[in-house]
C-alpha positions as CSV (number, residue, x, y, z in Angstrom):
1,M,68.7,131.0,81.3
2,N,68.4,132.2,77.8
3,L,70.9,134.3,75.9
4,G,68.8,137.4,75.9
5,S,68.9,137.5,79.7
6,L,72.6,138.0,79.7
7,L,72.2,141.1,77.6
8,D,70.7,142.8,80.7
9,A,73.9,144.0,82.4
10,E,72.1,145.4,85.4
11,A,70.4,142.1,86.1
12,V,73.6,140.2,85.7
13,A,75.4,142.6,88.0
14,S,72.8,142.0,90.7
15,V,73.6,138.3,90.5
16,L,77.3,138.9,90.7
17,V,77.4,141.3,93.7
18,G,78.0,138.6,96.3
19,S,80.8,137.0,94.3
20,F,83.2,140.0,94.3
21,A,84.5,142.4,96.8
22,G,82.7,145.5,95.4
23,M,79.8,146.5,93.2
24,E,82.2,148.1,90.7
25,T,83.8,144.8,90.0
26,A,80.4,143.1,89.5
27,D,79.3,145.9,87.1
28,Q,82.5,145.4,85.1
29,K,82.0,141.7,84.8
30,A,78.3,142.1,83.9
31,S,79.3,144.4,81.0
32,L,81.7,141.7,79.7
33,F,79.0,139.0,79.9
34,A,76.6,141.3,78.0
35,R,79.2,141.9,75.3
36,G,79.7,138.2,75.0
37,A,76.0,137.5,74.7
38,R,75.7,140.3,72.1
39,A,78.6,138.8,70.1
40,L,76.8,135.5,69.9
41,A,73.5,137.1,68.9
42,D,75.2,139.1,66.2
43,A,76.8,135.8,65.0
44,G,73.3,134.3,64.5
45,V,72.6,132.6,67.8
46,D,68.9,132.9,68.8
47,R,68.5,135.4,71.7
48,H,65.8,133.2,73.1
49,G,67.9,130.1,73.0
50,D,69.5,128.4,76.0
51,A,72.8,129.7,77.4
52,C,75.2,129.2,80.2
53,A,77.8,131.6,81.5
54,F,80.9,131.2,83.6
55,F,83.4,133.4,85.3
56,V,86.9,131.8,85.2
57,P,89.6,133.7,87.2
58,G,93.3,134.2,86.5
59,R,95.6,133.2,89.3
60,V,98.5,134.3,91.4
61,E,101.2,131.8,92.4
62,V,102.2,133.2,95.8
63,L,104.9,130.7,96.5
64,G,106.0,127.4,95.0
65,K,107.8,128.2,91.8
66,H,108.0,125.3,89.4
67,T,107.2,122.8,92.2
68,D,103.8,121.3,91.1
69,Y,104.9,119.0,88.3
70,A,107.7,117.7,90.6
71,G,105.1,116.6,93.2
72,G,105.7,119.5,95.4
73,R,103.5,122.1,97.1
74,S,102.5,125.7,96.4
75,M,100.5,128.6,97.7
76,V,98.1,130.1,95.3
77,A,95.1,132.5,95.0
78,A,92.5,133.3,92.4
79,L,92.2,136.9,91.1
80,E,89.1,139.0,90.6
81,R,90.2,139.4,87.0
82,G,89.5,136.6,84.6
83,F,87.4,135.3,81.7
84,C,83.7,135.9,81.2
85,I,82.4,133.1,79.1
86,V,79.0,132.8,77.5
87,A,78.0,129.6,75.7
88,H,75.1,128.4,73.6
89,P,74.6,124.6,73.1
90,R,74.5,123.1,69.7
91,T,72.8,119.9,68.5
92,D,75.7,119.0,66.2
93,A,79.4,118.5,66.9
94,G,80.4,121.9,65.8
95,V,82.3,124.3,68.1
96,R,82.6,127.9,67.3
97,V,84.7,130.1,69.7
98,L,84.6,133.9,69.5
99,A,87.4,135.9,70.9
100,V,85.3,139.0,71.1
101,E,88.0,141.6,71.8
102,L,90.2,140.2,69.1
103,D,87.3,140.0,66.7
104,E,88.5,136.5,65.7
105,T,86.6,133.3,65.5
106,V,87.8,129.7,65.3
107,K,85.6,126.8,64.2
108,C,86.2,123.1,64.7
109,E,84.4,119.8,65.3
110,C,84.2,117.5,68.4
111,V,86.3,114.7,66.8
112,P,89.3,112.8,68.3
113,D,91.6,113.4,65.3
114,L,91.1,117.2,65.3
115,E,94.1,119.1,63.8
116,V,95.1,121.7,66.4
117,P,97.4,124.6,65.3
118,H,100.1,125.7,67.8
119,G,101.3,129.3,68.2
120,T,97.9,131.0,68.4
121,W,95.2,131.4,71.1
122,S,93.1,128.8,69.2
123,N,95.5,126.1,70.4
124,Y,94.0,126.2,73.9
125,P,90.2,125.7,73.3
126,M,90.8,123.3,70.4
127,T,93.1,121.1,72.5
128,V,90.3,120.8,75.0
129,V,87.8,119.8,72.3
130,R,90.2,117.2,70.9
131,R,90.9,115.7,74.3
132,L,87.3,115.5,75.4
133,S,86.4,113.9,72.1
134,R,89.1,111.2,72.8
135,N,88.2,110.6,76.4
136,F,84.4,110.7,76.3
137,G,83.7,109.0,72.9
138,A,81.7,109.8,69.9
139,G,78.5,111.9,70.1
140,L,79.8,114.9,71.9
141,Q,77.7,118.0,71.0
142,G,79.4,121.3,70.4
143,A,78.6,124.9,71.4
144,D,79.0,128.5,70.4
145,I,81.3,130.1,72.9
146,A,82.2,133.7,73.3
147,F,84.8,135.0,75.7
148,L,86.2,138.3,77.0
149,S,88.8,138.8,79.6
150,D,90.1,141.6,81.8
151,L,93.4,139.7,82.4
152,P,96.5,141.1,80.7
153,P,97.5,138.4,78.1
154,A,100.7,136.5,78.5
155,A,101.4,138.3,81.8
156,G,101.9,135.1,83.9
157,M,98.4,135.2,85.4
158,S,97.4,131.9,83.7
159,S,95.2,133.3,81.0
160,S,95.8,130.3,78.8
161,S,94.8,127.8,81.5
162,A,91.7,129.9,82.3
163,L,90.6,129.8,78.7
164,M,91.0,126.0,78.7
165,V,89.0,125.7,81.9
166,G,86.3,127.9,80.5
167,T,86.1,125.9,77.3
168,Y,85.9,122.7,79.3
169,L,83.1,124.1,81.6
170,A,81.0,125.1,78.6
171,L,81.3,121.7,76.9
172,A,81.0,119.7,80.0
173,E,77.8,121.5,81.1
174,H,76.1,120.9,77.7
175,N,77.2,117.3,77.4
176,R,76.6,116.4,81.1
177,L,80.0,114.9,81.4
178,A,79.7,114.6,85.1
179,E,76.9,112.1,84.7
180,R,78.9,109.7,82.6
181,E,80.2,106.5,84.2
182,V,83.8,107.0,83.0
183,Y,83.8,110.5,84.4
184,R,82.5,109.4,87.8
185,R,85.2,106.7,87.9
186,H,88.0,109.3,87.7
187,I,86.6,112.7,88.8
188,N,84.6,113.2,92.0
189,K,85.8,116.5,93.4
190,P,87.2,119.8,92.2
191,L,90.8,118.8,93.0
192,E,90.5,115.8,90.7
193,L,88.9,117.9,88.0
194,A,91.8,120.3,88.3
195,A,94.3,117.5,88.0
196,Y,92.5,116.1,84.9
197,L,92.5,119.6,83.3
198,G,96.2,119.8,84.0
199,T,96.7,116.7,81.9
200,I,94.7,118.1,79.0
201,E,97.3,120.9,79.0
202,N,100.5,118.8,79.4
203,G,99.3,115.8,77.4
204,Q,99.6,113.1,80.2
205,N,97.2,110.3,81.0
206,F,94.7,110.7,83.8
207,G,93.9,107.1,84.8
208,A,92.1,105.5,81.9
209,L,91.5,108.9,80.4
210,E,94.2,108.7,77.8
211,G,96.6,111.6,77.2
212,D,97.1,113.4,74.0
213,R,99.5,116.0,72.5
214,G,98.6,118.8,75.0
215,V,99.5,122.4,74.2
216,G,103.2,121.9,74.2
217,T,104.2,122.8,77.8
218,F,105.1,120.2,80.4
219,G,103.6,121.8,83.5
220,G,101.4,120.5,86.3
221,S,98.0,121.3,87.7
222,E,98.8,124.3,90.0
223,D,97.0,126.8,87.7
224,H,93.9,124.7,87.3
225,T,93.8,124.0,91.1
226,A,93.9,127.7,91.8
227,I,91.2,128.4,89.3
228,L,88.8,125.7,90.5
229,C,89.6,125.4,94.3
230,S,90.3,128.9,95.6
231,R,88.3,130.8,98.2
232,A,87.7,134.5,98.2
233,G,89.9,136.4,100.7
234,Q,92.3,133.4,101.2
235,F,95.5,131.8,99.9
236,G,95.3,128.1,99.3
237,Q,98.1,125.7,100.0
238,F,98.1,122.5,97.9
239,S,100.5,119.7,97.0
240,Y,100.4,117.8,93.8
241,C,100.9,114.5,92.0
242,P,98.3,113.6,93.1
243,A,96.6,116.9,93.9
244,R,96.0,117.3,97.6
245,F,94.5,120.1,99.7
246,E,96.6,121.2,102.7
247,R,95.0,124.4,104.0
248,H,93.4,127.8,103.3
249,I,95.0,130.8,104.9
250,A,93.0,134.1,105.3
251,L,94.8,137.2,104.1
252,P,95.4,139.5,107.0
253,E,92.6,141.9,107.6
254,G,93.0,145.1,105.8
255,Y,95.4,143.8,103.1
256,M,95.0,143.0,99.4
257,L,97.1,142.2,96.3
258,A,98.8,144.6,93.9
259,L,99.9,143.2,90.6
260,G,102.6,144.6,88.3
261,F,102.9,143.4,84.8
262,S,106.5,144.0,83.6
263,G,105.5,144.7,80.0
264,V,107.6,141.7,78.9
265,V,105.2,139.0,77.8
266,A,105.5,135.5,79.4
267,E,104.7,133.5,76.2
268,K,104.6,129.7,76.3
269,T,105.5,129.4,72.6
270,G,108.7,129.2,70.7
271,E,111.9,129.9,72.6
272,A,110.0,130.8,75.7
273,Q,108.3,127.4,75.7
274,A,111.7,125.7,75.4
275,Q,113.0,127.6,78.4
276,Y,109.9,126.7,80.4
277,N,110.1,123.1,79.4
278,R,113.8,123.0,80.3
279,A,113.0,123.6,84.0
280,S,110.6,120.6,83.9
281,G,113.1,118.5,81.9
282,L,115.8,119.1,84.5
283,V,113.5,117.6,87.2
284,S,112.7,114.6,85.0
285,A,116.4,114.0,84.4
286,I,117.2,114.2,88.2
287,V,114.6,111.5,88.9
288,E,116.0,109.4,86.0
289,H,119.5,109.5,87.5
290,W,118.1,108.5,90.9
291,C,116.2,105.5,89.5
292,E,119.0,104.3,87.3
293,T,121.5,104.5,90.2
294,T,119.3,103.1,93.1
295,G,117.0,100.8,91.2
296,R,114.0,102.5,92.8
297,D,110.9,103.6,90.9
298,E,109.8,107.0,92.1
299,I,108.2,109.1,89.5
300,Y,108.3,112.6,91.2
301,L,111.1,114.4,92.8
302,A,109.1,115.1,95.9
303,D,108.7,111.3,96.4
304,V,112.4,110.8,95.9
305,L,113.2,113.3,98.7
306,A,110.6,111.8,101.0
307,S,111.9,108.2,100.5
308,S,114.4,108.5,103.4
309,P,116.0,111.2,105.6
310,Q,119.3,110.7,103.6
311,A,117.7,110.9,100.1
312,A,118.6,114.6,99.5
313,D,122.3,114.0,100.3
314,Q,122.3,110.7,98.4
315,L,120.8,112.4,95.4
316,R,123.4,115.2,95.5
317,D,126.1,112.5,95.4
318,I,124.5,110.8,92.5
319,L,124.2,114.0,90.5
320,A,127.8,115.1,91.3
321,Q,129.0,112.0,89.5
322,A,126.4,112.2,86.6
323,K,127.5,112.5,83.0
324,D,126.3,115.6,81.1
325,R,123.3,114.0,79.4
326,P,121.2,115.6,78.2
327,F,121.8,118.4,80.7
328,P,125.0,119.5,82.5
329,A,125.3,117.8,85.8
330,A,125.9,121.2,87.5
331,D,122.5,122.4,86.2
332,L,120.8,119.3,87.7
333,V,122.4,120.1,91.1
334,T,121.3,123.7,90.9
335,R,117.7,122.7,90.0
336,L,117.6,120.2,92.9
337,E,118.7,122.8,95.4
338,H,116.0,125.2,94.2
339,F,113.3,122.6,94.7
340,V,114.7,121.5,98.1
341,C,114.6,125.1,99.4
342,E,111.4,126.3,97.8
343,N,109.3,123.3,98.5
344,G,110.7,122.2,101.8
345,E,111.9,125.4,103.5
346,I,109.7,128.2,102.2
347,V,106.1,127.4,101.3
348,G,105.1,125.7,104.6
349,P,106.9,128.1,107.0
350,A,105.6,131.1,105.0
351,G,102.1,129.8,105.4
352,D,102.6,129.3,109.1
353,A,103.9,132.9,109.4
354,L,100.9,134.3,107.4
355,A,98.4,132.2,109.4
356,V,99.5,133.9,112.7
357,G,99.8,137.4,111.1
358,D,103.6,137.6,111.2
359,L,104.0,139.7,108.1
360,V,107.7,140.4,108.8
361,A,108.6,136.7,108.8
362,F,106.3,136.1,105.8
363,G,108.0,138.9,103.9
364,R,111.5,137.6,104.6
365,L,110.6,134.1,103.4
366,V,109.0,135.6,100.2
367,D,112.2,137.6,99.7
368,R,114.2,134.4,100.0
369,S,112.0,132.7,97.4
370,Q,112.5,135.6,95.0
371,A,116.3,135.5,95.4
372,L,116.4,131.7,94.9
373,T,114.2,132.0,91.8
374,T,116.8,134.5,90.4
375,D,119.9,132.6,91.4
376,L,118.9,128.9,91.2
377,L,115.8,128.5,89.1
378,Q,117.1,131.2,86.8
379,N,113.8,132.1,85.1
380,Q,113.8,135.8,86.0
381,I,114.6,138.8,83.8
382,P,115.9,142.2,85.0
383,Q,112.4,143.7,84.8
384,T,110.7,141.2,87.2
385,V,113.7,141.3,89.6
386,A,113.4,145.1,89.7
387,L,109.6,145.0,90.1
388,A,109.8,142.8,93.2
389,K,112.6,144.9,94.7
390,L,110.8,148.2,94.0
391,A,107.6,146.9,95.5
392,R,109.3,146.3,98.8
393,E,111.0,149.7,98.6
394,V,107.7,151.5,98.2
395,G,106.0,149.7,101.0
396,A,104.8,146.2,100.2
397,E,104.9,143.7,103.1
398,A,106.0,141.0,100.6
399,A,106.5,140.8,96.8
400,S,107.6,138.2,94.3
401,A,107.5,137.3,90.7
402,F,105.3,134.4,89.8
403,G,104.3,132.1,86.9
404,A,106.4,130.4,84.3
405,G,108.9,133.2,84.3
406,F,111.1,134.7,81.5
407,G,108.7,137.7,81.6
408,G,105.4,138.2,83.3
409,S,104.4,139.8,86.6
410,V,105.0,140.4,90.3
411,W,102.5,140.3,93.1
412,A,102.7,142.5,96.2
413,L,100.9,142.3,99.5
414,V,99.8,145.9,100.5
415,E,97.5,147.6,102.9
416,M,94.1,148.5,101.4
417,G,94.3,152.1,102.7
418,E,97.6,152.6,101.0
419,A,96.9,150.5,97.9
420,D,96.1,153.3,95.4
421,R,99.2,155.3,96.5
422,F,101.3,152.2,96.4
423,L,100.2,151.4,92.9
424,V,101.1,155.0,91.7
425,D,104.5,154.9,93.4
426,W,105.3,151.4,92.2
427,A,104.5,152.3,88.6
428,A,106.5,155.5,88.7
429,A,109.6,153.8,90.2
430,Y,109.4,151.1,87.5
431,G,109.0,153.7,84.8
432,R,112.2,155.4,85.9
433,A,114.1,152.1,85.9
434,F,112.7,150.6,82.6
435,A,111.1,153.3,80.5
436,P,110.5,151.4,77.3
437,E,109.0,148.4,79.1
438,A,106.9,150.7,81.3
439,L,105.0,151.8,78.2
440,R,103.6,148.3,77.9
441,A,103.4,147.5,81.7
442,G,100.2,147.4,83.7
443,F,99.5,147.8,87.4
444,Y,96.3,146.5,89.1
445,L,94.7,145.9,92.4
446,S,92.8,142.7,93.3
447,Q,91.3,140.9,96.2
448,A,92.0,137.2,96.5
449,G,89.1,136.1,94.5
450,P,86.6,133.3,94.1
451,A,87.1,130.0,92.2
452,A,85.5,129.6,88.8
453,F,81.7,129.6,89.0
454,A,78.6,129.4,86.8
455,L,76.1,132.3,86.8
456,E,72.8,131.4,88.3
457,D,69.5,131.9,86.4
458,I,68.9,135.5,85.7
């Protein structure tokens, strides 16, 4: 397609109709794509030049809090909110990224020693550019990329990972990365691509695709998996390290998701990044104590626990005798107990309950997950605790906070016929409990949406 074709919002909407639950959503996305194309044209890109466009969704972590980087499992879904990305290929190595709504632009080059600033949104696309330049050699060509999003920023819906995925898709399309031998050696399906993109974010190696600095957070590939491997109308259950598909579970007929953003941002910078990384660091320390004591060589906590029926109890004994380095031994035990319960006792049984339509059992398991997140994982704040509790009180079948924590959002499963009323009541109840935060809060409805996709020719 050419850039000018994306300026025709009506034509774009007709292409998008089958991708989303309603025409209204398709119209909204078409408007964002048109604004992105217009921003590139205003920045000097030829309207008749080649272009590609991608929708990249945000995600909901239904269950599986901080389990992915430990080799555990989670249940996830894509949202119908996300990034609309328009890209125009360049013949040089220059990359220009336009954050249209912010009216900000960042420029860089596809070079392996690219200096990437932390603490701003530019960290995310520039980290992708740097890593691709290192993994796929010299000669990468750049692109002019414009993006807009209807995701609330820093709300726990994975806007940063979605922006990274979108940047990757734009550059990979233009450079035909999937045709390269080194790519085919490592990446042959969406789950493998999701795992690779996870390592771009956390800085780890992916086979011979050498790691780099990452964005500063030590997470896994759950977000990227949800973004690339979801199915509309379904929750997906996956396990990680390596990423493995377990099952898709259809939402009960007549139900949809409600999302409540607490008004407290879930940043992954500064002190918030340190809190997030501490949860990951505790898991690494647990595995280190295990390997030092037993002489074994497991890398992930899930593998430690799967090594024998007695492994959990043995690990508890090891941690009870551990010295406080660098974390208090009591904190290691608490982190272990959260993982054992969330990964082994909640995600799978909750999926079983949902698969047979037992919403009462599903709701109870989700309530337990929320309580354990508050008491053991300790990444909740009073606002997200209240949002989950209030959602249940005003009629949700299930509700839980999700994402990195220390702010962010709560999801709720609600009947479609009651969804509008539920959203009003939920927002009102939250406003009475947390009036200052409610001024910054947001409440939304979404179907479980599609994975990231490229627009077809228009």
